[in-house]
C-alpha positions as CSV (number, residue, x, y, z in Angstrom):
1,M,127.0,23.4,165.3
2,P,125.0,22.1,161.6
3,S,123.4,24.4,159.5
4,N,119.7,24.5,159.3
5,P,119.1,23.1,156.2
6,R,116.1,25.5,155.4
7,Q,118.5,28.3,155.9
8,V,120.9,26.5,153.5
9,C,118.7,26.2,150.7
10,L,117.4,29.9,150.7
11,R,120.5,30.8,150.3
12,A,121.4,28.3,147.4
13,L,117.8,29.4,145.8
14,L,119.4,33.3,145.9
15,E,122.5,32.1,144.1
16,W,120.8,30.5,141.4
17,E,118.7,33.4,140.4
18,K,122.0,35.4,140.1
19,G,122.0,33.6,137.2
20,K,125.9,32.7,137.0
21,S,126.0,29.6,138.2
22,F,124.1,26.3,137.6
23,S,122.2,23.9,140.6
24,D,125.0,21.2,140.8
25,E,127.2,24.1,141.2
26,I,126.0,25.7,143.7
27,L,124.8,22.8,145.6
28,H,128.0,21.4,145.3
29,T,129.6,24.0,146.7
30,M,126.8,24.4,150.1
31,L,127.7,21.4,151.2
32,E,131.9,21.3,150.7
33,K,130.8,24.8,153.3
34,E,127.8,23.8,155.3
35,P,127.8,21.2,158.0
36,L,124.9,18.9,157.6
37,S,123.9,15.6,158.9
38,P,122.8,13.1,155.9
39,V,119.4,13.6,156.5
40,D,120.0,17.1,156.3
41,R,121.6,16.9,153.0
42,G,119.0,14.9,151.7
43,F,116.1,17.5,152.5
44,L,118.6,19.8,151.1
45,M,119.2,18.5,147.8
46,E,115.3,17.6,147.6
47,T,113.7,21.0,148.0
48,F,116.6,22.9,146.2
49,F,116.5,20.3,143.2
50,G,112.7,20.2,143.7
51,I,112.0,23.5,143.4
52,L,113.6,24.4,140.2
53,R,112.4,21.3,138.7
54,N,109.2,22.8,139.9
55,L,108.9,26.7,139.5
56,S,106.2,27.0,137.0
57,R,103.8,24.9,139.7
58,L,104.8,26.8,142.6
59,D,104.5,30.0,140.8
60,F,101.3,29.6,139.4
61,L,99.6,28.3,142.7
62,V,101.3,31.4,144.8
63,A,99.4,33.7,142.0
64,Q,96.6,31.6,143.2
65,L,96.9,33.5,146.5
66,R,98.4,36.8,146.0
67,E,98.7,38.8,142.9
68,E,101.2,41.0,143.9
69,S,104.8,40.7,142.9
70,L,107.4,39.4,145.3
71,D,110.7,40.5,145.9
72,A,113.6,37.8,145.3
73,Q,114.0,36.8,148.9
74,T,110.4,36.6,150.0
75,R,109.6,34.5,146.2
76,A,112.0,32.0,147.0
77,V,111.3,31.7,150.8
78,V,107.3,31.3,149.6
79,R,108.7,29.0,147.1
80,L,110.2,26.9,149.8
81,G,107.5,26.8,152.1
82,M,104.9,25.6,149.1
83,Y,107.2,22.9,147.7
84,Q,106.8,21.2,151.1
85,I,103.3,21.3,151.7
86,F,102.6,20.6,147.8
87,H,105.1,18.0,147.2
88,M,106.5,16.8,150.3
89,R,105.7,15.0,154.0
90,T,106.7,17.7,155.8
91,P,104.2,18.1,158.8
92,P,102.0,21.0,157.5
93,H,103.1,23.0,161.4
94,A,106.8,22.3,159.9
95,A,106.2,23.5,156.4
96,V,104.6,26.8,157.9
97,N,106.6,27.7,161.0
98,E,110.3,26.6,160.3
99,T,110.2,28.3,156.7
100,V,108.5,31.3,157.9
101,A,111.1,31.7,160.4
102,L,113.5,32.6,157.3
103,G,111.2,35.6,156.0
104,G,112.8,38.2,157.7
105,R,110.9,41.3,157.7
106,A,108.4,39.2,155.1
107,R,107.5,36.9,158.1
108,G,103.7,37.9,158.5
109,L,102.9,37.7,154.9
110,V,104.7,34.6,154.0
111,N,102.8,33.0,157.3
112,A,99.3,34.3,155.3
113,V,100.5,33.0,152.1
114,L,101.4,29.6,153.5
115,R,98.6,29.3,156.0
116,R,96.0,30.3,153.3
117,A,97.6,27.2,151.2
118,L,96.7,25.1,153.8
119,R,93.2,25.5,154.1
120,E,92.7,25.9,149.5
121,K,94.7,23.1,149.1
122,E,92.6,20.6,147.4
123,V,91.2,23.6,145.8
124,L,94.7,24.8,144.5
125,E,95.5,21.6,143.6
126,R,92.4,21.3,140.8
127,R,93.0,24.6,139.5
128,L,96.5,23.4,139.0
129,A,95.0,20.4,137.3
130,E,93.4,22.5,134.8
131,A,95.9,24.4,133.9
132,T,98.2,24.4,130.7
133,Q,101.1,21.6,129.9
134,A,103.7,24.0,130.6
135,I,102.5,25.1,133.6
136,R,101.5,21.5,135.0
137,T,105.0,20.0,134.1
138,S,106.7,23.2,134.6
139,H,108.5,23.5,130.9
140,P,109.3,26.2,128.9
141,D,106.0,26.6,126.0
142,F,109.1,27.0,123.3
143,L,110.6,23.7,124.7
144,I,107.4,21.6,124.3
145,N,106.1,23.9,121.0
146,R,109.4,22.2,119.7
147,W,109.2,18.5,121.4
148,E,105.4,18.5,119.9
149,E,106.5,19.3,116.4
150,H,109.5,16.4,116.4
151,Y,108.3,14.0,118.3
152,G,104.3,13.8,118.6
153,T,101.9,15.1,121.8
154,E,102.0,11.5,123.5
155,A,105.7,11.3,123.4
156,T,106.4,15.2,124.5
157,Q,103.8,14.5,127.4
158,R,105.9,11.3,128.2
159,L,108.7,13.4,128.0
160,C,107.9,16.4,130.1
161,A,106.8,13.4,133.2
162,W,110.3,11.8,132.9
163,N,112.2,14.8,133.6
164,N,110.6,15.4,136.2
165,E,111.1,12.1,138.0
166,P,114.1,11.8,140.5
167,A,117.0,10.4,138.6
168,E,118.4,6.9,139.3
169,V,121.6,6.1,139.9
170,Y,123.5,3.9,137.3
171,V,127.1,3.0,137.8
172,R,129.7,1.7,134.7
173,A,131.6,-1.4,136.0
174,N,135.5,-0.6,135.4
175,G,136.8,-3.4,133.3
176,L,140.4,-2.3,134.0
177,K,139.7,-3.2,137.8
178,V,136.9,-5.7,137.7
179,T,133.8,-6.7,135.8
180,A,130.0,-6.5,136.6
181,G,129.2,-9.5,137.5
182,E,131.6,-9.5,140.4
183,L,130.1,-6.0,141.4
184,L,126.6,-7.6,141.2
185,R,127.6,-10.2,143.5
186,T,128.6,-7.2,146.3
187,A,125.8,-5.3,146.3
188,S,122.2,-7.2,146.7
189,D,120.4,-4.1,146.1
190,A,121.8,-3.6,142.0
191,E,120.9,-5.0,139.2
192,P,122.1,-5.1,135.5
193,S,120.6,-2.3,133.3
194,E,118.6,-3.8,130.5
195,F,120.1,-0.6,127.8
196,H,124.0,-1.7,128.1
197,P,125.8,-4.8,129.8
198,K,128.3,-2.9,131.2
199,S,126.2,-0.8,133.2
200,L,124.1,-1.4,136.9
201,R,121.2,0.5,138.5
202,V,121.7,0.8,142.5
203,K,119.7,2.0,145.3
204,R,122.6,2.2,147.6
205,L,125.8,3.1,146.1
206,P,128.5,1.4,147.7
207,Y,131.3,3.7,149.0
208,S,134.2,1.1,148.5
209,W,132.9,1.2,145.1
210,I,133.7,4.8,144.5
211,V,137.3,5.0,146.6
212,G,138.7,1.7,145.3
213,G,137.5,2.8,141.3
214,L,135.5,0.0,140.5
215,C,133.0,1.7,138.7
216,Y,131.8,5.3,137.2
217,V,128.9,7.1,138.3
218,Q,127.4,7.8,134.5
219,D,123.7,6.7,133.1
220,P,124.1,4.0,130.5
221,S,122.9,6.5,127.5
222,T,126.6,7.7,127.3
223,L,128.1,4.8,126.4
224,L,126.6,4.8,122.8
225,A,129.6,7.2,121.8
226,C,132.6,4.9,122.8
227,D,131.1,1.8,121.1
228,L,130.2,3.5,118.1
229,L,134.1,5.0,118.3
230,A,135.4,1.2,118.8
231,P,139.2,2.3,119.9
232,Q,141.2,-0.7,120.0
233,P,144.3,-1.9,121.8
234,G,147.6,-0.1,120.4
235,E,145.9,3.1,119.0
236,T,146.0,6.4,119.4
237,V,142.7,8.2,120.2
238,L,141.7,12.1,121.1
239,D,139.1,12.7,123.4
240,A,138.8,16.9,122.6
241,C,136.2,17.7,125.4
242,A,137.1,15.0,127.9
243,A,136.4,16.3,131.2
244,P,135.0,15.1,133.6
245,G,136.2,11.9,132.7
246,G,133.3,9.2,131.7
247,K,133.8,8.8,128.1
248,T,137.6,8.9,128.5
249,T,137.6,6.1,131.5
250,Y,136.1,3.9,129.4
251,I,137.6,4.2,126.0
252,A,141.0,3.2,128.1
253,E,138.8,-0.2,129.2
254,L,138.1,-0.5,125.6
255,M,141.7,-0.3,124.6
256,Q,142.6,-2.6,127.7
257,N,145.0,0.4,128.7
258,E,146.9,-0.1,125.3
259,G,147.8,2.3,122.8
260,R,147.6,6.8,123.9
261,I,145.0,8.8,124.7
262,V,145.0,12.6,124.6
263,A,142.5,14.1,127.1
264,C,141.8,17.7,126.6
265,D,139.7,20.4,128.4
266,I,139.5,24.2,128.2
267,Y,139.1,24.8,132.0
268,E,141.8,24.2,135.2
269,S,139.1,23.0,137.6
270,R,137.8,20.4,134.5
271,V,141.2,19.4,133.9
272,A,142.0,18.6,137.7
273,R,138.7,16.6,138.1
274,L,139.5,14.8,135.2
275,R,143.1,13.6,136.4
276,E,141.6,12.5,139.2
277,N,139.5,10.3,137.7
278,L,141.5,8.8,135.6
279,T,144.0,8.0,138.6
280,R,141.2,6.8,140.3
281,L,140.1,4.3,137.9
282,G,143.5,2.8,136.8
283,V,143.8,4.9,133.4
284,T,147.6,4.4,132.5
285,N,147.6,5.1,128.8
286,A,146.1,8.8,128.8
287,D,147.7,11.7,128.6
288,V,145.4,15.1,130.3
289,L,146.1,18.2,128.5
290,Q,144.1,21.9,129.4
291,H,143.8,22.9,125.7
292,D,140.6,24.5,123.9
293,A,139.5,22.2,121.2
294,M,138.5,25.0,119.2
295,L,141.9,26.4,118.4
296,A,144.9,24.8,116.7
297,P,147.5,23.3,119.2
298,E,150.6,24.4,120.4
299,E,154.1,23.8,118.2
300,D,155.3,22.6,121.9
301,T,152.3,20.2,122.4
302,P,153.8,17.2,120.1
303,N,151.5,14.5,121.8
304,L,148.9,17.0,120.2
305,Q,149.3,16.9,116.3
306,P,147.0,17.3,113.1
307,G,147.0,13.9,111.3
308,T,148.4,11.8,113.9
309,F,145.2,10.4,115.7
310,D,143.4,7.0,114.9
311,R,139.9,8.0,116.8
312,V,138.5,11.6,117.8
313,L,135.2,11.6,120.1
314,V,134.0,15.4,119.7
315,D,131.6,14.8,122.8
316,A,130.5,19.1,122.1
317,P,128.7,21.4,124.5
318,C,124.9,21.2,123.8
319,S,122.3,22.3,125.3
320,N,121.6,18.9,127.4
321,T,117.8,19.0,126.7
322,G,118.9,14.9,126.6
323,V,119.1,15.3,130.8
324,L,117.0,18.0,132.2
325,R,115.7,14.8,134.8
326,R,119.5,15.1,135.8
327,R,120.2,19.1,135.4
328,V,117.0,20.3,136.8
329,D,117.5,23.6,135.9
330,V,118.7,24.0,132.4
331,R,115.0,24.1,131.5
332,W,115.4,28.0,132.5
333,R,118.2,29.2,130.8
334,L,117.9,27.9,127.8
335,T,116.6,30.1,124.4
336,D,115.3,29.7,121.1
337,E,118.8,31.7,120.1
338,D,120.3,28.9,121.5
339,F,119.4,26.2,119.1
340,I,121.4,28.8,116.7
341,R,124.6,29.5,118.6
342,M,125.0,25.9,119.5
343,P,125.4,24.0,116.5
344,A,127.5,26.7,114.6
345,H,129.7,25.9,117.6
346,Q,129.5,22.7,117.0
347,L,130.5,22.4,113.8
348,A,133.4,24.4,114.0
349,L,134.4,22.2,116.8
350,V,134.1,18.9,114.3
351,R,135.8,21.1,111.8
352,R,138.8,21.7,113.7
353,S,138.9,18.4,115.2
354,S,138.5,16.5,111.6
355,Q,142.2,17.9,111.2
356,M,143.7,15.7,113.7
357,L,142.4,12.4,112.2
358,K,144.8,10.4,109.9
359,P,143.6,9.4,107.2
360,K,140.9,6.8,107.5
361,G,140.6,7.6,110.8
362,V,137.1,7.7,112.7
363,L,135.5,10.7,114.0
364,V,132.4,10.7,116.0
365,Y,130.5,13.8,117.3
366,S,128.1,13.1,120.0
367,T,125.6,15.0,122.2
368,C,123.1,14.9,124.9
369,S,121.2,16.7,123.6
370,L,117.6,15.7,121.9
371,E,117.5,18.3,119.5
372,K,117.2,18.3,115.4
373,E,119.8,21.2,115.3
374,E,122.1,19.4,117.1
375,N,121.4,16.2,115.9
376,D,120.6,14.8,112.8
377,Q,120.7,18.3,110.9
378,L,123.9,18.9,111.8
379,V,125.5,15.7,110.6
380,E,123.7,17.3,107.4
381,Q,126.0,20.3,108.0
382,I,128.9,18.4,108.9
383,I,128.8,16.1,105.4
384,A,128.5,19.6,103.4
385,N,130.9,21.7,105.3
386,V,133.4,19.3,106.2
387,P,133.8,17.1,102.8
388,E,136.7,15.0,103.8
389,L,134.6,12.8,106.6
390,Q,132.0,10.2,105.0
391,H,128.9,10.0,107.4
392,V,128.5,6.3,108.5
393,E,125.6,5.9,110.7
394,S,124.2,7.3,113.5
395,Q,122.7,6.3,117.1
396,R,120.5,7.3,119.3
397,S,118.5,6.9,123.0
398,L,115.0,8.6,123.8
399,P,113.9,9.2,127.1
400,F,110.8,8.3,126.3
401,V,111.6,5.2,124.3
402,D,114.5,4.0,125.8
403,K,113.7,5.1,129.9
404,V,117.7,6.1,129.8
405,D,118.8,9.9,129.3
406,G,118.8,11.3,125.6
407,A,121.6,11.0,123.7
408,F,123.1,11.2,120.1
409,A,126.5,10.0,118.2
410,A,127.2,9.8,114.8
411,K,130.6,8.0,113.6
412,F,132.3,9.7,110.2
413,V,135.3,8.0,108.1
414,K,138.1,10.0,107.0
415,R,138.5,9.9,103.3
């Protein structure tokens, strides 16, 4: 029997409230377990991600209607109803009645709040328009303050607006099997990206492209680091933080499947996904290892030894502030302390990875962060603390300038 998408959304919201998993992991698990039609799957994705993207707006509206606090389950139910009323084209009776049915003992309260929201919708929208930017755009104050200091007020406004737009779907044509031009000729609604020649924007992703390994779904900004790495056929390359494999498979393409890639990741589940993607895209020159790049390799891993790689990619774990449009709940998980903790880890990761390089080898450090502590200031830290690495150049993309995700990459050569 098909599941109720509102009920599934409620369970997903309550699971997210526990703070143990990110939204994309929760939704993936829910979709694997629940039998939903394509329409209901679309409704679930829209409501779940939309509520998390607009938490500040929704809670501001609820506070206009009820001063007393709500328990976690009732709050999640009311958020679900308010999102349908203020952000979707759901008929009012369905937005109220279907949501109230999830209210349990609080059904009367949920019904009263949602019906009052319908009656006072215009007034509430005017109050919302007069609220602070943090509430209107549903971003934490500390992130807005950081961005205004670094990029200015106007750029910050554009960035917040960008983060709240649904993410477009981009694919990289897998040059090991097909060209971008060949893919364009098979899909009328695909168009080339202005940012990168191998990237296509698609409205409906053909299933045959995925099954056949003809493409990899990734924003064009993610290709910056690999282009800067510029691996050559016949070389030996280490991808230190490889899963799920978007950059690894592009490196293999640039190497024309010649030479050797060692692709590492710390978690078994991510390593399994990495292997699947390499196989699907026809990569034959990569060895996959479950390995923590912060640790020295074991003696029984001869293909992962210091001083043996021509090029190393360190796609470091980061704050993800350049991809908040796609990772909608990250904004609520970040704190000021993260921008102290993460750079320390990133510097240590580069220091360890630099030991894997041959003399004159190339290391590229990359993030999907917009923050100076993880990007330009981290480059300064590398220059000061890893003297064997000479900085060559840095490249970046900014959502409010380039209309793609935010990314940063810095190239170093081992002296």
